C-alpha positions in Angstrom: 11.4 15.3 -19.0 8.6 18.1 -18.8 6.2 16.4 -21.3 6.4 13.4 -19.8 5.2 14.5 -16.4 2.9 16.9 -18.1 1.8 13.6 -19.9 1.1 11.7 -16.8 -0.5 14.1 -14.7 -3.1 14.8 -17.3 -3.7 11.0 -17.7 -6.9 10.5 -16.9 -6.0 7.0 -14.6 -3.4 9.4 -12.9 -6.2 12.0 -11.7 -8.3 9.0 -10.6 -5.5 7.5 -8.6 -4.7 11.7 -7.2 -8.7 11.3 -6.2 -8.8 8.0 -4.7 -5.9 8.2 -3.0 -6.5 11.7 -1.1 -9.5 9.6 0.3 -7.2 6.8 1.3 -4.7 9.4 3.0 -7.6 11.0 4.6 -9.2 7.6 5.9 -5.8 6.5 7.2 -4.7 9.6 9.2 -7.5 9.9 10.8 -7.5 7.1 13.2 -3.6 8.0 13.8 -4.6 12.1 14.9 -7.7 10.2 18.0 -5.3 7.1 18.5 -2.9 9.2 21.2 -6.2 10.5 22.5 -7.9 7.7 23.1 -4.9 6.0 24.8 -5.0 9.2 26.7 -8.1 9.1 28.2 -9.0 5.2 28.2 -5.3 3.7 29.1 -2.9 1.3 26.6 -5.3 -1.5 28.2 -8.6 -0.6 27.4 -7.1 0.7 23.9 -6.0 -3.3 23.6 -9.9 -4.0 24.3 -10.7 -1.7 22.2 -8.2 -2.8 19.4 -9.1 -6.4 19.5 -12.6 -6.0 19.1 -11.9 -4.1 15.9 -10.2 -6.2 14.6 -12.8 -9.4 15.6 -15.7 -7.1 14.1 -13.2 -6.4 10.6 -12.6 -10.0 10.5 -16.6 -11.0 10.4 -16.4 -8.3 7.8 -15.0 -10.8 5.3 -18.0 -13.3 6.0 -20.6 -10.0 5.0 -18.3 -9.5 1.4 -18.2 -13.0 1.0 -15.6 -12.3 -2.3 -17.5 -9.4 -3.7 -14.5 -7.4 -3.5 -13.0 -9.5 -6.1 -15.6 -11.2 -7.7 -18.2 -8.8 -8.0 -15.6 -5.9 -9.0 -14.5 -8.2 -11.4 -18.4 -8.6 -13.1 -19.1 -5.3 -12.6 -16.0 -3.7 -14.4 -16.7 -6.4 -17.1 -20.1 -5.3 -17.7 -19.7 -1.4 -16.6 -21.3 -0.5 -20.3 -24.9 -1.9 -19.4 -26.4 -0.6 -16.9 -29.3 -3.5 -16.4 -26.8 -5.9 -15.4 -24.6 -3.9 -13.3 -27.7 -3.1 -11.2 -28.4 -6.9 -11.2 -25.0 -7.8 -10.1 -25.5 -5.1 -7.2 -28.6 -6.5 -6.2 -27.5 -10.4 -6.1 -24.4 -9.3 -4.3 -25.9 -7.1 -1.7 -29.1 -10.2 -1.5 -26.0 -12.2 -0.4 -24.5 -10.2 2.2 -28.0 -9.5 3.6 -28.0 -12.8 4.2 -24.6 -13.4 5.8 -25.4 -10.1 8.3 -28.3 -12.6 9.8 -26.3 -15.5 10.1 -23.4 -13.6 11.3 -25.2 -11.1 13.9 -26.8 -14.8 15.8 -23.6 -16.3 15.7 -22.0 -13.4 17.2 -24.8 -13.0 20.0 -24.6 -16.8 20.8 -20.7 -16.5 21.2 -20.7 -13.6 23.4 -23.3 -14.8 25.7 -21.8 -18.4 26.4 -17.6 -17.6 25.8 -16.3 -15.6 29.3 -13.4 -13.8 27.7 -16.4 -11.6 25.3 -19.1 -11.9 28.3 -16.1 -9.7 30.1 -16.6 -6.7 27.3 -20.1 -8.0 26.2 -21.1 -4.6 25.4 -17.9 -3.3 23.7 -18.5 -6.2 21.2 -22.2 -5.8 20.8 -21.9 -2.2 19.9 -19.0 -3.4 17.1 -21.6 -5.2 15.6 -22.5 -1.8 13.5 -19.7 -2.2 11.7 -21.2 -5.3 9.7 -24.2 -3.0 9.5 -21.9 -0.2 7.8 -20.4 -3.2 5.6 -23.8 -4.2 4.5 -24.6 -1.0 2.8 -21.8 -0.2 2.0 -21.7 0.2 -2.3 -17.2 1.0 -2.7 -17.2 -2.6 -4.4 -19.3 -1.4 -6.9 -18.0 2.1 -7.1 -14.4 0.3 -7.6 -15.5 -2.0 -10.5 -17.1 1.3 -12.1 -14.0 3.1 -11.1 -16.0 5.9 -9.7 -13.1 6.6 -7.2 -14.5 10.5 -6.5 -17.7 9.0 -4.9 -15.4 6.3 -2.9 -13.3 9.7 -1.2 -16.2 10.8 0.2 -17.4 8.1 1.7 -14.2 8.0 3.5 -13.9 11.4 4.4 -17.5 11.3 5.8 -17.5 8.3 7.5 -13.9 9.1 9.4 -15.2 13.1 9.7 -18.2 11.4 11.7 -15.8 8.7 14.0 -13.7 11.6 14.8 -16.4 14.1 15.9 -17.9 11.7 18.2 -14.4 10.3 19.6 -13.2 13.7 20.5 -16.7 14.9 21.8 -18.3 11.7 24.1 -15.3 9.6 24.7 -14.0 11.8 28.3 -13.4 9.0 30.9 -11.6 5.7 31.1 -15.0 3.6 30.6 -16.3 5.4 27.3 -13.7 2.9 25.7 -16.9 0.6 24.8 -18.6 3.3 22.5 -15.5 4.0 20.6 -16.3 1.3 17.9 -19.7 2.5 17.9 -18.7 5.4 16.8 -16.7 3.9 14.1 -20.3 2.0 13.1 -22.1 4.7 12.8 -19.6 6.8 10.9 -19.8 3.7 8.3 -23.4 3.7 8.3 -24.4 7.1 7.5 -21.7 7.6 4.7 -22.6 4.4 3.2 -26.3 4.7 3.5 -26.5 8.6 1.8 -23.8 7.1 -1.5 -26.6 4.0 -1.9 -29.7 6.6 -2.0 -28.0 8.5 -4.3 -26.9 5.6 -6.7 -30.4 4.0 -6.5 -31.5 6.9 -8.6 -29.5 6.0 -11.8 -29.1 2.0 -11.3 -32.5 1.7 -9.8 -31.6 -1.2 -7.7 -34.8 -4.1 -7.2 -35.1 -6.3 -4.5 -37.2 -9.1 -4.5 -38.0 -13.0 -3.6 -36.1 -13.8 -6.6 -33.0 -12.0 -5.8 -32.8 -13.6 -2.9 -33.0 -16.7 -4.3 -29.8 -15.4 -6.6 -28.2 -14.1 -3.3 -28.2 -17.6 -2.1 -26.5 -18.9 -5.3 -24.1 -16.5 -5.2 -23.5 -17.7 -2.0 -23.5 -21.2 -2.9 -21.0 -20.3 -6.6 -18.2 -18.3 -4.8 -17.4 -20.5 -1.7 -13.7 -21.3 -2.7 -13.5 -17.5 -3.2 -14.7 -16.7 0.2 -12.6 -19.1 1.6 -9.3 -17.9 0.6 -10.8 -14.1 1.6 -11.6 -16.2 5.0 -7.7 -17.1 4.6 -6.2 -13.4 3.9 -8.7 -11.9 6.8 -7.1 -14.3 9.3 -3.8 -13.2 8.3 -4.7 -9.8 8.7 -6.3 -9.8 12.0 -5.7 -13.0 13.9 -2.0 -11.5 15.5 -3.7 -9.0 17.3 -7.1 -11.2 18.3 -4.7 -14.1 19.8 -2.7 -11.8 21.9 -5.8 -10.2 22.8 -6.9 -13.7 23.7 -4.1 -15.8 24.7 -1.5 -12.8 25.8 -3.1 -9.8 27.5 -4.8 -6.3 27.0 -1.4 -4.8 27.7 0.3 -6.8 25.0 -2.7 -6.2 22.7 -2.0 -2.4 23.0 1.6 -2.5 22.6 1.4 -4.4 19.4 -1.3 -2.4 18.3 0.4 0.7 18.1 3.1 -1.2 16.3 0.5 -1.9 14.0 -1.3 0.6 13.9 2.1 2.3 11.8 2.1 -0.3 9.9 -1.1 -0.9 9.0 -1.3 2.4 7.1 0.8 1.0 4.4 -0.3 -2.3 4.3 -3.8 -0.4 3.8 -2.3 1.5 1.0 -1.2 -1.7 -0.9 -4.5 -3.2 -0.4 -6.3 -0.1 -2.0 -3.7 0.4 -4.7 -4.7 -3.5 -5.2 -8.5 -2.3 -5.5 -7.5 0.8 -7.4 -5.8 -1.2 -10.3 -7.3 -4.3 -9.9 -10.4 -3.5 -12.1 -8.2 -2.3 -14.9 -6.1 -5.2 -15.0 -9.1 -7.5 -15.4 -10.4 -4.9 -18.4 -7.1 -4.9 -19.9 -6.8 -9.0 -19.9 -9.9 -8.6 -22.6 -7.5 -6.4 -24.9 -4.5 -8.2 -25.0 -2.2 -10.0 -22.3 1.0 -8.0 -23.2 0.1 -4.7 -23.2 -1.6 -5.7 -19.3 1.5 -6.6 -18.8 3.3 -4.0 -19.2 1.3 -1.6 -17.3 0.9 -4.0 -14.5 5.0 -3.9 -14.5 5.1 -0.2 -14.6 2.6 0.0 -11.8 3.5 -2.3 -8.9 7.2 -1.6 -10.2 7.0 2.6 -9.3 4.8 1.3 -6.4 7.4 -0.8 -5.0 10.0 1.9 -5.3 7.6 4.4 -3.4 7.1 2.2 -0.2 10.7 1.3 0.1 11.7 4.7 0.3 8.5 5.4 3.1 10.4 2.5 4.8 13.6 4.5 4.6 12.2 7.4 6.7 9.3 5.6 8.9 13.3 3.6 10.2 15.3 7.0 10.8 12.3 8.8 12.5 10.6 5.7 14.0 11.9 6.9 17.8 9.8 10.0 17.2 6.6 8.1 15.7 6.3 5.5 18.2 6.5 8.2 21.2 4.4 10.1 19.0 1.6 7.2 20.3 2.7 5.9 23.7 5.3 7.3 26.0 5.4 3.6 27.6 7.7 1.1 26.6 9.3 3.5 23.7 12.5 1.7 23.0 10.8 -1.6 23.2 8.3 -0.4 20.7 10.7 0.9 18.2 12.6 -1.9 18.1 9.1 -4.0 17.1 9.1 -1.5 14.7 12.0 -1.3 12.9 11.8 -5.6 12.1 8.3 -4.6 11.2 9.1 -2.0 8.7 9.8 -5.5 6.6 6.2 -6.2 6.2 5.2 -3.8 3.8 8.2 -4.5 1.6 7.4 -8.1 0.9 3.8 -7.4 1.0 4.4 -4.7 -2.0 6.4 -7.7 -3.7 3.5 -10.0 -2.9 0.4 -8.3 -4.2 1.4 -7.6 -7.8 1.5 -11.7 -8.1 -2.1 -12.0 -6.1 -3.1 -9.3 -8.7 -2.3 -11.8 -11.5 -2.9 -14.8 -10.2 -6.8 -13.9 -9.5 -7.4 -11.9 -12.7 -5.7 -14.6 -15.1 -8.1 -16.9 -13.0 -6.2 -19.4 -11.3 -8.6 -19.1 -8.7 -7.8 -22.9 -6.6 -4.3 -22.3 -6.6 -5.1 -19.2 -5.1 -7.4 -20.4 -2.5 -4.8 -23.4 -1.4 -1.7 -20.9 -1.3 -4.1 -18.6 0.8 -5.0 -21.4 3.7 -1.6 -22.7 3.4 -0.2 -19.2 4.8 -2.7 -19.0 7.5 -2.1 -22.5 8.5 1.5 -21.6 8.6 1.1 -18.1 10.5 -1.6 -19.4 13.0 0.9 -21.9 14.0 4.1 -19.6 14.3 2.0 -17.2 16.2 0.5 -19.2 18.8 3.5 -20.2 19.8 5.1 -16.9 19.8 2.5 -16.1 22.5 2.6 -18.8 24.5 6.2 -17.3 25.1 4.8 -13.5 25.3 7.0 -12.8 22.3 5.7 -9.9 20.7 9.1 -9.6 18.1 8.4 -13.4 17.5 4.8 -12.6 16.4 6.4 -10.2 13.7 8.7 -12.5 12.4 6.0 -15.1 12.0 4.0 -12.4 10.0 7.1 -12.0 7.8 7.9 -15.3 7.0 4.5 -16.6 6.1 4.3 -13.5 3.8 7.3 -14.7 2.2 5.9 -17.9 1.7 3.2 -17.2 -0.2 5.2 -14.9 -2.6 7.1 -17.9 -3.4 3.4 -19.7 -4.0 2.3 -17.2 -6.0 5.5 -17.3 -8.6 5.0 -20.8 -8.4 1.4 -20.7 -9.6 2.4 -17.7 -12.8 5.1 -19.5 -14.1 4.4 -23.1 -13.9 4.3 -24.8 -17.5 1.2 -25.1 -17.6 -0.2 -21.6 -17.0 2.6 -20.3 -19.7 0.3 -18.3 -22.5 
């Protein structure tokens, strides 16, 4: 047994996971550290405004990324031994992201000017667009494909240190809530740009008119996978946005307290997906059975870990909720109790998603994602009309469960068997 543990600890992939995990842990914990401070200074209603605008910015990121976290990561992973090929993939992907940035900023400026809801907090939403600029500069998808997780960790730690420092230094009154998302964006810009300049020395990225044309071609070729990612992003951020838009900022703030706890585990699961997805794509080139063995062990251990964590949170749910907000602790703890099912369902779903994408079933993945989005939107709108946050949680659980069965069907129907 001792030899087994030693072998695991010394395994190169485990060491990479340790470095990557530390960065992601830092990435997840720091927003939790400033959350009670922001609520105390700005109030839970203004925290709701911050959260809804941040969710909107994060949703816009899917347009900036345009499937690069799936398509480009896979391409870089397969061609990692060819620096010239990696450089071209990076330049083309970044050109596509820049084109999308110009389109999205133009759209957002028009939206914020014409729609009354956005005009009420116009400056908050405008300043949140710095997050989009930071994402265009992000080389994280490239680093995932190359499995350079130490650099991803540096990016995460640097950006969050800047964010926390600016919030604690500059947010002093309730009206300062409009600047909170700006500080998030500035942290992204500084950290991503620094690593991007560092990578330039190794890969000699080149941008030209030809690359812009390649970028437009990239947008055309990857439209389907982009649509699927839009669906996924809607599932992540639409509940909070709908609560803020059709409910109230207060309800949004209350929901965000619970979601911020759950998002730790949801984000961890997505990051775990990002960590082993390139390796799965790479290993499939070597052999199917070996890949499935690796996939089963990694995701099985991860599921057990998530279940253990959910039990811990359930035991201490009242204390956890009380740390973030002193209002409606009993109601929020009950809401959290139900929401603990979400990470467990996602820990079952995400491994299936990995195989669906790695095996190239993109078309079926897109259809399943769209189906889930339509379902969750319909259920949440009905829930919000009754101002029922519990129904919102049940809607998310139901949609996640259905998509899991859809992935199983895609993987195991006869024509997909090998």
